[in-house]
N, C-alpha and C positions, 0 to 999 in steps of 0.2 A: 894532050896531057891526060884526058879521061880514058883514053885507049890504053894508056900506059898502066893506069891503076887497075883497070879490068884485067890486064894480062897477069899482074902480080897477084891479085885475088884468085885467078883460075889457076895458077901454078902451085902444085902441091909440093910441100917441102918435106925432107926426110930427116928424122932425128936418128939418134943412135939407136933407138929401140924399134926403128923402122915403122913408126907411127906417122901417117900422113898428117899434116897440120894445115889448115887452110887460114891464110890471113884475111881478116875481113876488116872493113871500115865502117865504123859507126857514124853514119851521117845523119840519122834522124833523132838520136837520143832515146830517152826512156819515156814510155806513155804514162798517162796519168794512173792507170790501173796497176801498173808495175810499181810506181813510187808508193801507192796506197798500200799495196800488199806488203811491201818491204817495210814500211812504217808500222803496220800493224803486226808483223812477225816480230820486230824489234821490240814494240810495246809489250807483247805477250811475254817474251824473254825477261825484259827489264822488270816487269810487275812481279813475276814469279821470283826473281832474285830479291827485289827489295822486300816481299813478303817474307822470305826465308830468314833475312837479316832481322827484320822486325820480330818475328816469333822467336828467334834466337835470343835476342835482347830481353824479351818479356820473360822467357824461361829463366834467363841469368838472374833476373830481377827477383822472380819468385823464389828461386833457390836461395839467394842471398838474404831474403826476408825470413824464410825457414829456418836458415841457419841462425840468425839472430834470435828467433823464438825459441828454439831448442835450448840455446845458450842462456836465455832470460829465464827460462823455466827451471834449468838445472840450478841456476844461482839461487832462485827462491828456494828449492828444495834443499840445497846445501846449507842455506842460511837457517832454516827451520829444522834441520836434522837433529838437533841437540833438543831434548825434552825441555831443558831449562829456557831456551828460547821461545819454545811454545807456551810454557807457563807465564813468561814475561809477556808475550804477545796478547794472550787472552785474559790474564789476570787471575787465572784460578788453576788449582792442580787437583785433579787432572784438567787439561786445556778444556775450554768450553766449545761446544760444538757451534759453528757459525761460519759465515762468510767475512773474511778478513781481506781488505785492500792494502797493498803495501803502501807506506807513507807517500811515495811519489805516485799520485794517481794514474799518471801517464808518463811512460819512459819513451824517449825520443831518441832513436839510433837510426843513422843513415837517412833522416828527413822521413821517417816512418814513426808514427805514433803507436805504440803498444800499451795495452791497458791489463796488467797482471792482477790476479786476484788469488787468494788462498782460502780453501774451503776445508775446514776441520769437522769431521763427523767420527761417530762411534765406528770402531772397526767390525770386522765380521764376527768377532767372538764379543762375548758380554763382559770381557776383562776392561777395568776401568784404567788400565795401564796401556791399552793399545788404541791408537787412534788412526784414521785413514786421513791422509793429506792429499789434497787434489789441488793442482795449479792449473788455472785457466789463463790463457793469454789470448787477447782478441785484437785485432787489427783490421784495417780497410780490406785486406787480402783474405781474411779468413780467421780462423780460430784454432787454438791448439790446447790439448787437454793431457796432462800426465797424472797419475795416481800412483800412491805409495803408502806403505804402512810404516808407522813409527810406534815403538814401545818404549817403555821407561824401564829399561834393563841394563 
């Protein structure tokens, strides 16, 4: 029976492309070095793939946080875009310079705590009817600042 197997192995076969194929018999299996190299190659490929997904998830989370921060800063600027709101907030006309924290000290959205504040200061001109509004929003991932001018016109 062994002689029969050797004869089959030694006989070349032809395919339609006229390529000779030898049929071999794996009687010994894989060595420890071959298995170790295969595991090493697979682990490198899988770790790279997992890192790519992890970074993608982190970037999506940061993008979502920034979108919330922009929205929150815009809401505060829109709320105080009217001069009468600034007068009511500060208790003086023209509005007093200073740092004002919104009544909710911390705003929680999507399980992230944001701390907005409004800074009112004199504008670039000496006019009493012109104020600079600065909104600062801080959170664990960073901070965001936006400035605008508001006049009583």
